[in-house]
C-alpha positions in Angstrom: -26.8 -62.0 -66.6 -29.6 -61.3 -69.3 -30.5 -58.1 -71.1 -30.3 -55.0 -68.8 -32.6 -52.1 -69.9 -32.1 -48.4 -69.2 -35.2 -46.6 -67.9 -35.0 -43.1 -66.8 -31.7 -43.4 -65.2 -31.6 -46.9 -63.8 -31.0 -50.4 -65.1 -33.5 -53.4 -65.0 -33.3 -56.9 -66.2 -35.6 -57.2 -69.4 -38.4 -59.1 -67.5 -38.8 -56.1 -65.1 -38.4 -53.5 -67.6 -41.8 -51.5 -67.7 -43.5 -48.4 -68.4 -46.7 -47.0 -67.3 -49.9 -47.7 -69.3 -50.6 -44.0 -68.9 -47.5 -43.1 -70.7 -48.5 -41.1 -73.8 -45.8 -42.8 -75.7 -47.9 -46.0 -75.3 -51.5 -44.2 -75.5 -50.8 -42.1 -78.5 -47.5 -42.6 -79.9 -46.2 -39.4 -78.6 -42.5 -39.5 -78.6 -39.4 -40.0 -80.9 -36.7 -42.6 -81.1 -33.6 -43.6 -83.0 -32.1 -47.1 -83.9 -28.2 -47.4 -83.8 -25.9 -49.9 -84.8 -22.8 -51.4 -82.7 -20.0 -52.8 -85.0 -16.9 -54.6 -83.5 -17.4 -52.8 -80.0 -18.0 -49.4 -81.7 -21.3 -47.4 -81.8 -21.8 -46.3 -85.3 -22.6 -42.6 -86.0 -23.8 -42.3 -82.4 -23.6 -38.3 -82.6 -25.3 -38.1 -85.8 -28.1 -40.3 -84.6 -28.5 -38.4 -81.2 -28.5 -35.1 -83.0 -31.4 -36.6 -85.2 -33.1 -37.7 -82.0 -32.8 -34.3 -80.4 -34.2 -32.5 -83.5 -37.1 -34.9 -83.9 -37.8 -34.1 -80.2 -37.5 -30.1 -80.5 -39.8 -30.3 -83.6 -42.5 -31.8 -81.6 -41.7 -29.7 -78.4 -40.6 -32.7 -76.5 -38.1 -31.9 -73.7 -35.4 -34.5 -73.4 -34.3 -34.4 -69.6 -30.7 -35.4 -70.4 -28.2 -33.4 -72.4 -26.7 -34.7 -75.5 -23.7 -35.8 -73.9 -25.6 -37.4 -70.9 -27.5 -39.4 -73.3 -24.2 -40.4 -75.1 -22.8 -41.6 -71.8 -26.1 -43.4 -71.1 -26.2 -45.1 -74.3 -22.6 -46.2 -74.1 -23.1 -47.5 -70.4 -26.3 -49.7 -71.8 -24.1 -51.3 -74.4 -21.2 -51.8 -71.9 -23.6 -53.5 -69.4 -24.9 -55.9 -71.8 -21.2 -57.0 -73.0 -22.4 -56.7 -76.7 -19.9 -56.0 -79.5 -22.2 -56.3 -82.3 -25.7 -55.2 -81.4 -28.8 -52.8 -82.1 -29.5 -49.9 -79.8 -33.0 -48.5 -79.5 -33.5 -45.1 -77.9 -37.2 -44.2 -77.2 -38.2 -40.8 -75.6 -41.8 -40.6 -74.7 -43.9 -37.6 -73.6 -44.3 -39.4 -70.3 -47.0 -40.3 -67.9 -50.3 -38.3 -68.3 -54.0 -38.8 -68.1 -56.2 -40.3 -70.9 -56.6 -36.9 -72.6 -54.5 -35.6 -75.6 -53.0 -32.8 -73.6 -49.3 -33.1 -73.2 -49.0 -30.6 -70.6 -50.5 -32.9 -68.4 -47.8 -35.2 -68.7 -45.4 -35.4 -65.4 -42.1 -35.3 -67.7 -40.6 -37.4 -70.6 -39.5 -40.8 -70.0 -36.1 -42.4 -71.6 -35.7 -46.0 -72.6 -32.4 -47.4 -74.0 -32.3 -50.9 -75.1 -29.4 -52.7 -76.7 -30.0 -56.1 -78.0 -29.6 -58.4 -81.2 -31.5 -57.4 -84.3 -32.1 -59.4 -87.7 -34.6 -57.5 -90.1 -34.0 -60.0 -92.9 -32.7 -63.4 -93.4 -28.9 -63.6 -93.9 -29.2 -65.5 -97.1 -31.3 -62.5 -98.7 -28.2 -60.4 -98.3 -26.6 -62.8 -101.1 -29.7 -63.5 -103.0 -31.5 -60.1 -102.8 -35.1 -59.3 -101.8 -38.2 -59.7 -103.8 -40.5 -56.4 -103.1 -43.8 -54.8 -104.1 -44.8 -51.2 -104.4 -47.4 -50.7 -101.6 -51.0 -49.3 -102.3 -50.6 -47.2 -99.0 -49.1 -43.9 -99.7 -46.5 -42.0 -97.8 -47.8 -39.3 -95.5 -47.4 -35.7 -96.9 -44.9 -33.5 -95.3 -47.8 -30.8 -94.6 -49.6 -33.5 -92.5 -46.7 -35.0 -90.6 -43.1 -34.3 -91.4 -41.3 -37.5 -92.3 -38.0 -36.4 -90.8 -39.3 -36.8 -87.4 -38.5 -40.1 -86.3 -41.5 -40.6 -84.0 -43.2 -43.4 -82.3 -46.2 -43.3 -84.4 -45.2 -45.9 -87.0 -48.8 -47.2 -88.3 -48.4 -46.0 -91.9 -44.9 -48.1 -91.9 -46.7 -50.9 -90.3 -49.6 -50.9 -92.8 -46.8 -51.1 -95.7 -45.1 -53.9 -94.0 -48.5 -55.9 -93.8 -49.1 -55.2 -97.5 -45.8 -56.8 -98.0 -46.4 -59.9 -95.9 -49.9 -60.3 -97.8 -47.9 -60.3 -101.0 -45.6 -63.1 -99.7 -42.5 -60.7 -99.7 -40.6 -59.0 -96.9 -40.6 -55.7 -98.0 -42.7 -53.1 -100.0 -41.7 -49.8 -101.4 -43.7 -46.6 -100.9 -45.0 -43.7 -103.4 -46.0 -40.3 -102.2 -49.3 -38.8 -103.4 -47.6 -37.7 -106.5 -46.6 -41.2 -107.6 -42.6 -40.6 -106.9 -40.8 -43.5 -105.2 -39.7 -42.2 -101.7 -38.7 -45.3 -99.5 -39.4 -48.7 -98.1 -41.4 -49.4 -95.0 -38.4 -48.4 -92.9 -35.5 -48.1 -95.2 -34.1 -45.6 -98.0 -33.9 -46.7 -101.6 -31.3 -46.4 -104.2 -31.3 -47.4 -108.0 -28.5 -47.7 -110.4 -29.9 -46.4 -113.9 -28.8 -47.3 -117.6 -26.0 -44.8 -117.4 -24.5 -46.3 -114.2 -25.7 -43.4 -112.2 -26.8 -43.9 -108.5 -30.2 -42.3 -107.8 -32.0 -41.8 -104.5 -35.0 -39.7 -103.8 -34.5 -36.2 -102.4 -35.4 -35.3 -98.9 -38.0 -32.8 -100.1 -40.2 -35.6 -101.7 -40.9 -36.8 -98.1 -38.4 -39.2 -96.7 -36.7 -39.9 -93.5 -33.0 -38.6 -94.1 -31.3 -41.8 -93.4 -27.9 -41.8 -91.7 -27.1 -45.1 -93.5 -28.3 -43.4 -96.6 -25.9 -40.3 -96.1 -22.9 -42.9 -95.7 -23.7 -44.9 -98.6 -23.8 -41.8 -100.9 -20.5 -40.4 -99.5 -18.9 -44.0 -100.2 -20.4 -44.3 -103.5 -18.7 -40.8 -104.6 -15.5 -42.0 -103.2 -15.9 -44.9 -105.5 -16.2 -42.7 -108.4 -19.9 -43.1 -109.0 -22.3 -40.2 -110.1 -24.8 -39.9 -107.2 -28.1 -37.9 -107.8 -30.8 -37.1 -105.3 -33.5 -37.0 -107.9 -37.2 -37.9 -108.1 -38.1 -41.1 -110.1 -41.2 -43.3 -110.4 -42.1 -47.0 -110.7 -41.0 -47.0 -114.6 -37.5 -46.1 -113.3 -37.8 -48.9 -110.9 -38.8 -51.4 -113.2 -36.0 -50.6 -115.8 -33.2 -50.0 -113.2 -30.0 -51.8 -113.6 -29.5 -52.4 -109.7 -31.4 -51.6 -106.7 -30.7 -51.7 -103.1 -32.2 -50.6 -99.6 -30.3 -49.1 -96.8 -31.1 -48.3 -93.3 -29.6 -48.8 -89.7 -31.5 -52.1 -89.1 -31.4 -53.5 -92.9 -27.8 -52.0 -93.4 -27.4 -52.4 -97.2 -29.5 -55.1 -99.0 -30.0 -55.7 -102.6 -33.4 -55.9 -104.4 -33.6 -58.3 -107.3 -37.5 -58.1 -108.1 -40.0 -55.4 -108.0 -43.8 -56.2 -108.6 -42.7 -59.5 -110.1 -40.3 -57.7 -112.4 -36.7 -58.7 -112.5 -34.3 -55.9 -111.6 -31.3 -55.9 -114.0 -30.3 -59.8 -114.4 -32.3 -60.9 -111.3 -29.4 -61.0 -109.0 -27.4 -58.5 -107.0 -25.2 -56.3 -109.2 -21.7 -55.5 -109.0 -22.1 -51.7 -107.8 -24.5 -53.1 -105.0 -22.1 -55.8 -103.8 -19.1 -53.3 -104.2 -21.0 -50.7 -101.7 -22.0 -53.5 -99.3 -18.5 -54.4 -98.9 -17.2 -50.9 -98.6 -19.9 -50.0 -96.3 -19.4 -53.1 -93.7 -15.7 -52.3 -93.8 -16.3 -48.5 -93.0 -18.8 -49.4 -90.3 -16.6 -52.0 -88.4 -13.8 -49.5 -88.3 -15.6 -46.2 -87.3 -17.6 -45.2 -84.3 -17.5 -44.3 -80.6 -15.3 -47.1 -78.7 -17.5 -48.8 -76.0 -14.7 -51.0 -74.5 -11.0 -50.1 -73.9 -8.6 -52.0 -76.4 
């Protein structure tokens, strides 16, 4: 049996999983989503991801017709039906079917889609070799235009950043805000290790998505005895950093070895990065909501 997709309370084969062309998620990007990992038959940080989903929906006045507990059970059942032990889950909540106008009040009700499948954001060898990245000319949208902590279906800004990376023949690009501070990647949070061995990451108030993997990595780093600081930094700090890596649900934790053709440290994944990668993977594979009875 192929992939089964949850749509509004029922399951459909991947080939038959369809939504209306009048859905405002399709027409206007009006909706929210979450990406969640499954490791070793356990859904990693499911509660935290669902809480962020419901917070995003609340911000844009989008009603989710399931309670958080019902959404949790629907997510578990989607993974279970697809018999996956290591997977990526995508939950999408759209405004629902409406007319061709903007008015969300004309939509009949929110739509929910849950997909469980495989994902590979970067080739496996780059987790050993490290990524080459650029800094994009596209800037992060200001929080007074659209709050970056809303994980909305409107990802055009992120896509433009990804296009810039592709045109520069690299797989990822870093984003600056209007003030020139580094904020994140196209879909990842960023960390650097400075000359003092401190782990730095941009603070939420600069305009970043507050990543769940980001928060876990900071927790692990502190347990490992590292000084972790959420502070603003610029491209200069990137260029002179000793180590750099990106984090995200899909990306997990991946080293960066070159930024704008400038080597990071010795041009290879550093010791702190490699240790955090190992610790994160070990933590992720042994924590989470159990899908299958052991």
